[in-house]
LUMTI-839042 format. One line per field, with one value per residue: residue in three letters; x, y, z of N, C-alpha, C in turn; residue number from 1. Coordinates in steps of 0.1 Angstrom, whole numbers, plus 5000, padded with zeros to 4 digits. Layout:
type <- c(Ala ...);
n_xx <- c(X ...);
n_yy <- c(Y ...);
n_zz <- c(Z ...);
ca_xx <- c(X ...);
ca_yy <- c(Y ...);
ca_zz <- c(Z ...);
c_xx <- c(X ...);
c_yy <- c(Y ...);
c_zz <- c(Z ...);
seq <- c(NUM ...);
//
This chain:
type <- c(Met Ala Asp Arg Val Val Leu Val Pro Arg Trp Ala His Asp Asp Leu Pro Ala Leu Leu Arg Ser Ala Asp Leu Val Leu Cys Val Gly Gly Pro Ala Leu Ala Gly Thr Leu Pro Leu Glu Ala Met Ala Cys Gly Pro Ala Val Val Thr Ala Ala Glu Ser Pro Ala Asp Thr Val Ala Asp Gly Val Thr Gly Cys His Val Leu Ser Gln His Pro Pro Glu Val Ala Leu Ala Val Arg Gln Leu Leu Ala Asp Arg Thr Arg Arg Gln Ser His Gly Val Ala Gly Arg Asp Arg Val Leu Ala Cys Tyr Ser Trp Asp His Val Ala Ala Asp Ala Leu Arg Leu Tyr Glu Arg Ala Arg Met Pro Ala Val Thr Thr Pro Val Arg His Arg Ala Ala Ala Arg);
n_xx <- c(3373 3356 3338 3319 3309 3289 3289 3267 3264 3244 3209 3177 3147 3125 3138 3148 3135 3139 3166 3173 3161 3178 3201 3225 3231 3226 3244 3243 3259 3269 3264 3240 3221 3219 3208 3182 3153 3163 3173 3148 3135 3152 3149 3123 3124 3139 3168 3196 3205 3231 3239 3247 3258 3257 3236 3205 3182 3160 3153 3166 3170 3194 3213 3190 3174 3195 3227 3244 3270 3301 3304 3326 3346 3363 3374 3356 3332 3339 3343 3317 3303 3318 3313 3285 3282 3295 3278 3251 3227 3222 3222 3200 3180 3180 3171 3144 3134 3136 3119 3095 3094 3092 3066 3051 3055 3058 3039 3016 2991 2999 3016 2999 2980 2997 3004 2978 2974 2993 2984 2960 2969 2982 2962 2946 2937 2960 2963 2959 2969 2956 2977 2983 2989 3009 3000 2973 2963 2960);
n_yy <- c(8429 8424 8404 8419 8440 8449 8459 8471 8475 8477 8471 8455 8473 8462 8445 8463 8471 8448 8446 8471 8468 8449 8462 8477 8504 8531 8546 8576 8593 8597 8616 8635 8615 8598 8614 8618 8600 8578 8582 8586 8561 8544 8552 8546 8518 8513 8514 8534 8566 8580 8610 8634 8665 8687 8683 8692 8681 8678 8656 8638 8641 8656 8639 8629 8611 8601 8610 8640 8645 8659 8652 8654 8651 8626 8615 8624 8612 8585 8585 8591 8568 8548 8555 8553 8525 8515 8521 8507 8512 8540 8538 8522 8538 8560 8547 8540 8565 8575 8560 8567 8594 8593 8581 8600 8624 8619 8602 8589 8602 8625 8637 8640 8659 8680 8686 8693 8716 8733 8735 8748 8772 8782 8785 8805 8839 8866 8888 8922 8952 8984 9011 9041 9072 9099 9125 9119 9113 9137);
n_zz <- c(1025 1004 1011 1026 1012 0986 0953 0930 0898 0878 0878 0877 0877 0890 0909 0927 0953 0970 0969 0981 1007 1017 1023 1044 1044 1021 0995 0980 0962 0937 0916 0896 0888 0909 0928 0924 0925 0939 0967 0980 0973 0986 1013 1017 1019 1041 1048 1061 1046 1027 1013 0987 0999 0983 0966 0951 0960 0988 1002 1020 1054 1070 1095 1106 1088 1076 1062 1050 1028 1014 0982 0966 0982 0991 1016 1035 1027 1031 1059 1069 1060 1073 1100 1102 1096 1118 1139 1148 1160 1155 1127 1122 1134 1117 1094 1102 1106 1081 1066 1078 1071 1043 1041 1054 1039 1012 1001 0976 0979 0993 0974 0952 0964 0968 0941 0932 0947 0936 0909 0914 0924 0902 0885 0895 0890 0889 0916 0917 0930 0930 0921 0937 0926 0936 0929 0923 0947 0961);
ca_xx <- c(3361 3347 3327 3310 3304 3284 3287 3258 3264 3230 3198 3164 3139 3117 3146 3153 3131 3145 3180 3174 3158 3189 3213 3227 3230 3226 3252 3239 3268 3276 3260 3226 3212 3216 3202 3168 3144 3169 3172 3134 3132 3160 3143 3110 3128 3145 3182 3200 3210 3242 3237 3256 3253 3255 3225 3194 3170 3160 3146 3173 3172 3208 3213 3177 3172 3208 3236 3249 3285 3306 3307 3339 3356 3362 3376 3344 3323 3344 3341 3303 3300 3324 3306 3272 3283 3299 3268 3239 3215 3221 3218 3185 3172 3179 3162 3131 3130 3135 3106 3084 3094 3086 3052 3044 3057 3060 3029 3009 2981 3005 3022 2987 2975 3007 3002 2965 2976 3001 2975 2950 2976 2985 2949 2940 2942 2969 2956 2967 2965 2958 2988 2978 3000 3009 2991 2959 2959 2958);
ca_yy <- c(8438 8419 8397 8427 8451 8445 8470 8467 8485 8478 8463 8456 8481 8453 8439 8473 8471 8437 8450 8482 8463 8441 8471 8484 8518 8533 8557 8583 8605 8596 8625 8638 8603 8592 8624 8618 8593 8568 8583 8583 8547 8537 8555 8538 8505 8512 8517 8549 8570 8590 8617 8645 8678 8697 8679 8701 8675 8679 8644 8632 8650 8653 8636 8623 8600 8597 8622 8646 8646 8666 8641 8656 8649 8611 8611 8627 8601 8573 8587 8590 8554 8541 8559 8546 8511 8511 8524 8500 8519 8552 8534 8517 8550 8567 8539 8541 8579 8577 8554 8576 8606 8590 8578 8613 8635 8615 8592 8594 8611 8638 8642 8645 8670 8691 8690 8700 8730 8740 8738 8758 8784 8786 8788 8817 8852 8874 8899 8934 8963 8997 9020 9054 9082 9111 9136 9115 9112 9150);
ca_zz <- c(1023 0993 1017 1033 1004 0973 0944 0920 0888 0871 0884 0871 0886 0899 0919 0936 0966 0977 0971 0991 1020 1022 1025 1057 1041 1006 0993 0968 0960 0924 0906 0896 0886 0922 0937 0920 0934 0946 0981 0984 0972 0997 1026 1018 1021 1054 1052 1062 1033 1027 1000 0985 1005 0972 0958 0953 0967 1003 1007 1032 1065 1076 1110 1110 1080 1070 1064 1038 1027 1002 0974 0960 0993 0994 1030 1043 1024 1038 1073 1071 1058 1084 1112 1101 1097 1131 1149 1143 1165 1146 1113 1122 1137 1104 1085 1106 1104 1066 1061 1083 1063 1030 1043 1058 1030 0998 0996 0964 0983 0996 0961 0945 0970 0965 0927 0931 0952 0926 0898 0919 0925 0888 0878 0901 0884 0898 0923 0915 0939 0923 0925 0937 0924 0946 0924 0924 0961 0966);
c_xx <- c(3351 3336 3317 3304 3300 3282 3278 3257 3251 3221 3185 3155 3131 3125 3151 3148 3138 3160 3182 3171 3169 3201 3213 3226 3231 3234 3248 3247 3274 3271 3245 3216 3209 3210 3187 3159 3150 3169 3158 3131 3139 3153 3130 3113 3135 3159 3185 3206 3221 3240 3246 3250 3250 3243 3213 3182 3171 3153 3153 3175 3185 3207 3200 3174 3184 3217 3240 3264 3289 3311 3320 3350 3356 3365 3363 3333 3326 3341 3326 3299 3305 3316 3292 3272 3287 3288 3254 3227 3212 3216 3204 3176 3170 3170 3148 3126 3128 3122 3094 3083 3088 3071 3044 3045 3056 3050 3022 2998 2987 3010 3010 2981 2984 3005 2989 2967 2983 2992 2965 2956 2979 2973 2943 2946 2951 2961 2965 2961 2967 2969 2982 2990 2998 2999 2977 2954 2956 2944);
c_yy <- c(8432 8410 8405 8438 8445 8457 8465 8477 8487 8468 8464 8463 8472 8446 8450 8473 8460 8441 8461 8477 8455 8449 8476 8499 8519 8546 8563 8595 8605 8605 8627 8626 8597 8602 8625 8611 8582 8570 8581 8568 8540 8540 8547 8523 8503 8514 8532 8553 8581 8596 8629 8658 8688 8694 8688 8694 8676 8667 8638 8643 8647 8651 8630 8610 8594 8609 8627 8647 8654 8655 8642 8655 8635 8608 8614 8616 8589 8574 8585 8575 8546 8543 8552 8531 8506 8513 8519 8507 8532 8548 8530 8529 8558 8560 8540 8555 8582 8571 8562 8588 8604 8588 8592 8624 8631 8604 8598 8604 8625 8645 8648 8658 8682 8696 8698 8715 8739 8744 8748 8771 8790 8791 8801 8830 8860 8886 8911 8945 8976 9006 9034 9064 9093 9122 9132 9115 9126 9155);
c_zz <- c(1013 1000 1025 1024 0990 0964 0933 0909 0880 0878 0876 0881 0895 0910 0930 0950 0975 0980 0981 1005 1026 1026 1039 1055 1026 1004 0979 0966 0946 0913 0906 0895 0900 0932 0934 0930 0942 0962 0987 0984 0983 1010 1028 1022 1035 1057 1054 1049 1035 1013 1000 0991 0994 0963 0961 0960 0982 1009 1020 1042 1072 1091 1114 1102 1073 1072 1050 1039 1014 0993 0967 0970 0998 1009 1039 1040 1031 1053 1076 1070 1069 1097 1113 1103 1110 1142 1144 1148 1157 1132 1113 1126 1124 1095 1089 1103 1089 1061 1066 1075 1050 1031 1046 1047 1015 0993 0984 0968 0986 0983 0953 0951 0968 0950 0925 0936 0942 0914 0902 0919 0911 0881 0883 0893 0894 0904 0922 0924 0931 0929 0925 0936 0934 0941 0925 0938 0967 0965);
seq <- c(1 2 3 4 5 6 7 8 9 10 11 12 13 14 15 16 17 18 19 20 21 22 23 24 25 26 27 28 29 30 31 32 33 34 35 36 37 38 39 40 41 42 43 44 45 46 47 48 49 50 51 52 53 54 55 56 57 58 59 60 61 62 63 64 65 66 67 68 69 70 71 72 73 74 75 76 77 78 79 80 81 82 83 84 85 86 87 88 89 90 91 92 93 94 95 96 97 98 99 100 101 102 103 104 105 106 107 108 109 110 111 112 113 114 115 116 117 118 119 120 121 122 123 124 125 126 127 128 129 130 131 132 133 134 135 136 137 138);
//
């Protein structure tokens, strides 16, 4: 297995895109640190992504850009990895869909537009509707 799997404990951030582009799949089930931007960065570079189902992030679309697994259930994680590695077409399809999803939903233009909408919504005064009491309505 050592000739087919490379575990990289630490990397320079500048080296990350090349590392991700060289991967067949990226496994992000090691806790909150791996549930942050790593799935997005991986999808932007093209490999399929396996992420924890219990992760709050909705970046990976299960069955479309990768798959969700229960990270505390190693047999499920292993099965997902084994199935993706065995199915090149599915793996490549997830990779293409992941890149498309990042470009469509997470580009800087999209993120900036979302942030602007949030600021606009927060800036607007709350609209209140007068409450009519039963006695006043008579």
